[in-house]
N, C-alpha and C positions, 0 to 999 in steps of 0.2 A: 309740103313735100320736103323730106329730109335730104340734105346734100350728102351723097355717098362718095364724093371725090376724095381721094387720099389727101391728107394735110400733113404739113411738117410734123414729125414726131411719130407718124404711122410707120409700121414696118410691113414688109412683104416677103413672101417666099416665092421662088420662081424655079421653073424647071430648067436645068442645064443640059445642053446637048453635048455631044462629043465624048471624048475619052474621060475628061474630068467628071462630067455628069455621071457616066457609067461607074467610075470608081467610087464616087460618093454614094450612088445608089447601092452598090455592093457593100460599102462600109456601113451604111444605115441598116441594111438587111442583117448584116452580121451583128450589129449593135442591138438588134431586136425591134427595129422600127418597121420591118417589112419592106416592101418595095414601094417607096413613096414617089409621088410625082413631082416632088419639090426637093431640090438639092442645094439651094442657095438662098440666103436671106440678106436683107439690107434695110437701112433706115432712111426714109425720105427726110431731107433737111431743108427743102425749099428750093425755089427757082429751078425746078426740074433736075435737081441733083440728089444723089444718094451717097451715103457713106457705107462702104462694104469692105469686108475683109477679103483680101486677095493674096495669092501666094507671094507677091512682092511687098506685101504690107497693106494695111487698111488705106483705102483711097477714096477720094471724092470723084464720082463719076456721073455722067449723064444718065438719067432714068431712061432716056430713049435707047440706051443699049439693050433694053429688054422689050422693045417694041416687037410684037409678034410672038412673044413667049407667054405661056400660061402663067399668070401672076395671081396670087391669092393675098389680098390686103387685109390688114388688121382693122381697117376703117369700119366703124360700126360694131366691131366685136370687142374692142378694148376701149372703154370710155376714158378720155383724158381731158384734164383741164388745160387751159391755155398755159398756165405755169408749168405743168408737167411736160407739155409739148416743147416749151422753150428749154427746159432742163434736159430733155432727151436729145434734142438737136445740139445743144451745147456739149453734152457728153460725147455724142457721135463725133463732133469736130475734134474733141480732145484725144480721140483714139486714132486719128489719122497717123499713118506710119507704123502703127502697132504691127509687129511681125505675125505672120500666119503660122499655124502649127498643124501639120498632118498628124503628128504624134498624138495630139489630143483626141483624134478619132480612135486611136488604139487604146488610150486611157479610158475613153468613154465605153468602148466595147468590153474592156476588161472589167470595168465596174459593173456593167449590166450582166456580165457572166458570173459575177460574184467571186472573182478570183481573189485569193487571199492577200493580195498586195493593196487592198483598199485604202488604208491610211496613207501609204506611200503615193498612190495614184492621186488621191485628193490633194496632197501637198504639192505634187508635181504640177497638176493643172493650175492650182492657185499661184504657184511661184514662178512659172515660166514667163509671164507677161506676154504670152502669145495668145492669139484668139483665132478660132475659126469663125465663119460668118455668123452663125447662130449664137455663139457665145458673145459676140460683139453686140448683137441686138439685145440679148437678155441683159447684158451688163449696162447698156445705155438706159434701159428701163429701170434696172435696180438703182442706178445712180440718181434717177429722178424719183425714187421712192415708190415705183410701180413694180410689184412682184407678179410676174406672169404665171408662175407655177406655185401651187400650194401643196405640193406632194413631198415636201421636205428633201428634195434633191439637193445634191451638193452644188454650190455656186459654180457656174460654168459647165454643168453637165446637161447640155441642151444641144440637140441637132436640128437641122432644118426641118426634118420630119416631125420632131416634137412641136415646133412652132406651127407647122401646118395642121397637125392633129389638134392643137389648142384652138386654132381658128375654126376648125370644122365642128368641134363640139361646144364651143363657147369658152368663156374665160374660166380660170380656176383649175388649171391642169393639175 
């Protein structure tokens, strides 16, 4: 029998309640993702702890904060070696304190709407050194040499709904 328990280096998407969750759902809808059931993402780093982007900066928080919330794990969907898991968790720890950016949701939406400022938006997202939760997950995986998406998207152009959709349909978004 295969163990399907989340391991360090796995990521998850989770439903967020309250006003923040509603705002992210609306932002994802406007971004072309539809109304997703998942508005937040984080990386499991071990010992019941996750690294997640928060409005006050990326933080190390207990996984138990999400007890009772619907959670969709990458476990069993994204095959990882032990070295990749170590690299992902190391990368996640390196991003602690990284500022959050609600403006990245606007840039993501503008890019999906094919607004003419594409090159400027790409440069903005790459240069701000701010990350939303899904960008942090994607960047940790990229730092470990694991590319979650093969659709030629710009680096950092990933929402929690993108991650959820990746897990629902399998790898190779």
